C-alpha positions in Angstrom: -5.9 -11.8 26.6 -9.7 -11.9 26.4 -11.6 -13.3 23.6 -13.5 -10.1 22.9 -10.2 -8.2 22.2 -8.9 -11.0 20.0 -12.3 -11.3 18.1 -12.4 -7.5 17.4 -8.9 -7.6 16.0 -9.6 -10.5 13.7 -12.9 -8.7 12.5 -10.9 -5.5 11.7 -8.1 -7.5 9.7 -10.8 -9.4 7.9 -12.8 -6.3 7.0 -9.5 -4.6 5.8 -8.5 -7.6 3.5 -12.0 -7.5 1.9 -11.5 -3.8 1.2 -8.1 -4.4 -0.2 -9.6 -7.2 -2.6 -12.2 -4.6 -3.9 -9.5 -1.8 -4.3 -7.1 -4.3 -6.0 -9.9 -5.3 -8.5 -11.1 -1.8 -9.3 -7.6 0.0 -9.3 -5.9 -2.3 -11.9 -8.9 -2.1 -14.2 -8.5 1.6 -14.4 -4.8 1.6 -15.1 -3.3 1.6 -18.8 -2.8 -2.1 -19.8 -5.9 -3.3 -18.1 -7.3 -6.3 -20.0 -10.1 -4.3 -21.7 -7.5 -1.8 -23.1 -5.3 -4.7 -24.4 -8.2 -5.8 -26.6 -8.0 -2.6 -28.4 -5.8 -3.8 -31.1 -6.4 -2.7 -34.9 -5.2 -6.2 -35.9 -8.0 -8.0 -34.1 -11.5 -8.4 -35.6 -14.5 -7.9 -33.9 -15.3 -11.5 -33.7 -11.9 -12.2 -32.2 -12.3 -9.4 -29.6 -15.9 -10.6 -28.6 -14.7 -14.1 -28.3 -11.8 -13.1 -26.0 -13.9 -10.9 -23.9 -16.4 -13.7 -23.3 -13.4 -16.0 -22.6 -12.0 -13.6 -20.0 -15.6 -12.8 -18.7 -15.2 -9.0 -19.7 -18.6 -9.1 -21.5 -20.3 -9.3 -18.0 -21.0 -6.3 -15.9 -18.0 -5.1 -13.7 -19.9 -5.1 -10.5 -21.1 -7.5 -9.3 -20.2 -10.3 -12.0 -16.6 -9.6 -12.5 -15.9 -8.7 -8.9 -17.6 -11.7 -7.4 -15.7 -13.9 -10.1 -12.4 -12.2 -9.0 -13.0 -12.7 -5.2 -14.0 -16.4 -5.7 -10.9 -17.0 -7.8 -8.5 -15.2 -5.4 -9.8 -17.0 -2.4 -9.2 -20.2 -4.3 -5.7 -19.3 -5.1 -6.2 -18.3 -8.7 -4.5 -15.1 -9.4 -4.7 -15.4 -13.1 -1.8 -15.6 -15.7 1.2 -13.6 -16.4 1.4 -11.7 -19.7 5.0 -10.9 -19.7 5.9 -14.6 -18.6 3.9 -16.0 -21.4 0.8 -17.4 -19.5 2.5 -18.7 -16.6 0.2 -18.6 -13.6 0.8 -15.7 -11.2 1.1 -17.8 -8.2 4.1 -19.5 -9.9 5.7 -16.4 -11.0 5.4 -15.0 -7.4 6.4 -18.1 -5.8 9.8 -18.2 -7.6 10.6 -14.7 -6.4 9.2 -14.8 -2.8 12.0 -17.0 -1.5 14.9 -14.6 -2.5 13.1 -11.6 -1.1 12.5 -13.4 2.2 16.1 -14.5 2.5 17.4 -11.1 1.7 15.0 -8.8 3.6 14.2 -11.2 6.3 17.9 -11.7 7.2 18.2 -7.9 6.9 15.4 -7.5 9.3 16.9 -9.6 11.9 20.4 -8.1 11.9 18.9 -4.6 11.8 16.6 -5.3 14.8 19.5 -6.7 16.9 21.9 -4.0 15.9 19.2 -1.1 16.1 18.0 -2.1 19.4 21.4 -2.5 21.0 22.8 0.7 19.7 19.6 2.7 20.5 19.2 1.3 24.0 22.9 1.9 24.8 22.8 5.6 23.4 19.6 6.4 25.1 20.9 5.0 28.4 24.1 7.2 28.1 22.3 10.2 26.7 24.7 13.1 26.1 27.8 11.0 25.8 30.3 10.3 23.2 28.5 6.9 22.3 25.1 8.7 22.0 26.4 11.3 19.8 28.1 8.9 17.4 25.4 6.4 17.4 22.5 8.8 16.9 24.4 10.8 14.2 25.0 7.4 12.3 21.5 6.3 12.8 20.1 9.7 11.4 22.2 9.5 8.2 21.4 5.9 7.7 17.8 6.6 8.3 17.8 9.4 5.7 19.5 7.2 3.0 17.4 4.9 0.6 18.6 1.5 0.0 20.2 2.4 -3.6 22.2 5.2 -2.0 23.7 2.8 0.4 24.1 -0.1 -2.1 25.7 1.8 -5.0 28.9 2.8 -2.9 29.0 -1.0 -1.8 29.1 -2.1 -5.4 31.6 0.6 -6.4 34.1 -0.4 -3.5 33.7 -3.9 -2.6 32.7 -5.4 -5.8 33.9 -3.3 -8.7 36.8 -1.9 -6.9 38.3 -4.5 -4.4 36.6 -7.5 -6.2 35.8 -9.2 -2.8 32.1 -9.9 -4.0 30.1 -10.2 -7.1 28.6 -7.1 -8.4 24.9 -8.6 -9.0 22.7 -11.7 -9.1 22.1 -14.3 -6.5 24.3 -17.1 -8.0 26.9 -17.6 -10.6 25.8 -19.3 -13.7 26.5 -22.9 -13.9 26.7 -23.3 -10.1 23.7 -25.7 -10.1 26.0 -28.6 -11.0 28.4 -28.0 -8.2 28.4 -29.6 -4.8 25.9 -28.1 -2.3 28.7 -26.7 -0.2 30.0 -24.6 -3.2 26.6 -23.5 -3.9 26.0 -22.3 -0.3 29.2 -20.4 -0.6 28.5 -18.8 -3.9 25.1 -17.9 -2.6 26.7 -16.1 0.7 29.1 -14.2 -1.6 26.3 -13.0 -3.7 24.2 -12.1 -0.6 26.6 -10.2 1.5 26.5 -6.8 -0.4 22.6 -6.6 -0.6 22.3 -7.7 2.9 24.6 -5.2 4.2 22.6 -2.6 2.3 19.1 -3.6 3.6 20.5 -3.9 7.2 22.0 -0.5 7.2 18.9 0.9 5.6 16.7 -0.5 8.4 19.0 -0.2 11.3 18.9 3.8 11.6 15.0 3.6 12.4 15.2 1.0 15.0 17.9 2.7 16.7 16.5 6.2 16.8 13.1 5.0 18.1 14.8 2.8 20.8 16.8 5.5 21.9 13.8 7.8 22.3 12.0 5.0 24.1 14.8 4.4 26.7 15.0 8.1 27.4 11.4 8.1 28.3 11.7 5.0 30.3 14.7 5.8 32.3 12.7 8.7 33.9 10.2 6.4 35.4 9.7 5.7 39.1 10.6 2.1 38.9 14.0 2.9 37.3 14.7 5.3 40.1 13.7 2.8 42.6 15.9 0.0 41.0 18.9 2.3 41.0 18.2 3.3 44.6 18.4 -0.4 45.6 21.9 -0.4 44.3 21.5 -2.5 41.3 24.0 -2.2 38.5 23.3 0.3 35.5 23.6 -2.8 33.1 21.2 -5.0 35.2 18.7 -2.0 35.3 18.9 -1.3 31.6 18.4 -5.1 30.6 15.8 -6.2 33.0 13.9 -2.9 33.6 14.3 -0.3 31.1 14.6 -2.5 28.0 11.5 -4.7 28.2 9.2 -1.8 28.9 10.8 0.4 26.0 10.1 -2.4 23.7 6.5 -1.6 23.3 6.7 1.0 20.7 9.2 -1.0 18.8 6.6 -3.8 18.3 4.7 -1.5 16.0 7.7 -0.5 13.9 8.9 -4.0 13.6 5.5 -5.2 12.4 5.1 -2.4 9.7 8.6 -3.1 8.4 8.0 -6.7 8.2 4.8 -6.0 6.4 6.6 -3.7 4.0 9.2 -6.3 3.3 8.3 -6.4 -0.5 8.0 -2.7 -1.1 11.2 -2.0 0.8 13.2 -4.5 -1.3 12.5 -3.0 -4.7 15.5 -0.5 -4.7 17.9 -2.9 -3.1 17.1 -5.7 -5.5 17.4 -3.5 -8.5 20.8 -2.2 -7.6 22.2 -5.8 -7.0 19.9 -7.3 -9.7 18.6 -9.6 -6.9 15.9 -12.0 -8.4 13.1 -11.2 -6.0 9.8 -9.4 -5.8 11.3 -6.1 -6.2 12.9 -6.9 -9.6 9.8 -8.7 -10.7 7.6 -5.5 -9.9 9.8 -3.5 -12.0 9.6 -6.0 -14.9 5.8 -6.2 -14.6 5.5 -2.4 -14.6 7.6 -2.2 -17.8 5.6 -4.8 -19.6 2.2 -3.5 -18.1 1.7 -7.1 -16.7 -1.3 -6.2 -14.7 -2.1 -9.6 -13.4 1.4 -9.9 -11.8 1.1 -6.5 -10.5 -2.2 -7.2 -9.1 -0.7 -10.1 -7.3 2.2 -8.4 -6.0 -0.2 -5.6 -4.6 -2.2 -8.1 -3.1 0.5 -9.9 -1.4 2.1 -6.7 0.0 -1.2 -5.3 1.3 -2.3 -8.5 3.1 1.1 -8.9 4.6 0.9 -5.5 6.1 -2.4 -6.3 7.4 -1.3 -9.5 8.9 1.9 -8.0 10.4 -0.2 -5.3 12.0 -2.7 -8.0 13.4 0.3 -9.8 14.9 1.5 -6.6 16.5 -1.9 -5.8 18.0 -1.9 -9.4 19.6 1.7 -9.0 20.8 0.7 -5.7 22.1 -2.3 -7.2 24.1 0.1 -9.6 25.8 2.7 -7.0 26.8 0.4 -4.3 27.9 -2.9 -5.0 29.5 -4.1 -1.3 29.0 -4.3 -1.9 25.3 -7.1 -4.7 25.8 -9.3 -2.2 27.9 
């Protein structure tokens, strides 16, 4: 990979992040519940309002003074203070919920990638067969179903009905005093159903795209040549078709990793999982704009970084991209 290609992609990512910062600043100041509207309280005297505006920096021009102050604070890691969580720093509020979301959706991504690529590759290689019909049909059904539609039957059947797993939450109250092994077992039981819902929700998209990519790849000349040499179909699939069919998958995987927070919202709400998705709903209900601003910034920047990584990986896998 040449330095010019890498520098161009880094510059594009930097410009995009700067644009996100500006949009994040302007958008949340036009929403109901912005700091200026919060001060419109009949119980506050004009002197109190003026003092508060001065303390928050709202008495200065929106652009450039407030914008520059916001960018400087954000770059230094200061995202403001939460309204709903009684003045806690937004970074602390986000930090307490990032871990559960990464645990849930990160594991879901890993299992969905492994399962989706395997199902899609085999279905595409055996196009028209029984495995293709069953695999593709199941993938289309899963791909069309949002997380909450998948999650609700899991709760009804395996939690409320059979009682195999807890219905909601991440841990059982009082487990913090138990031995570490018991805490891990309890966490695992709470994780099974939401993890299954996220995995099934992601698996369909990976399987469908991988099947299409394998079908396109199997008609290439090098596949025909490999078969003409007498190589086994399984060898040709693993060592010739699969690596080349992975190129379109890089983009989809990167996008899904970037939207790890946005996609977790419905799944976390169904299972009351204490992650960023649940935090988003609470912040919306309370019009806690500093927390919403932090979540939006986190999601947007994660998407940019994920696409940057995809571009770099593309550059390694396909020299034509670097041209």
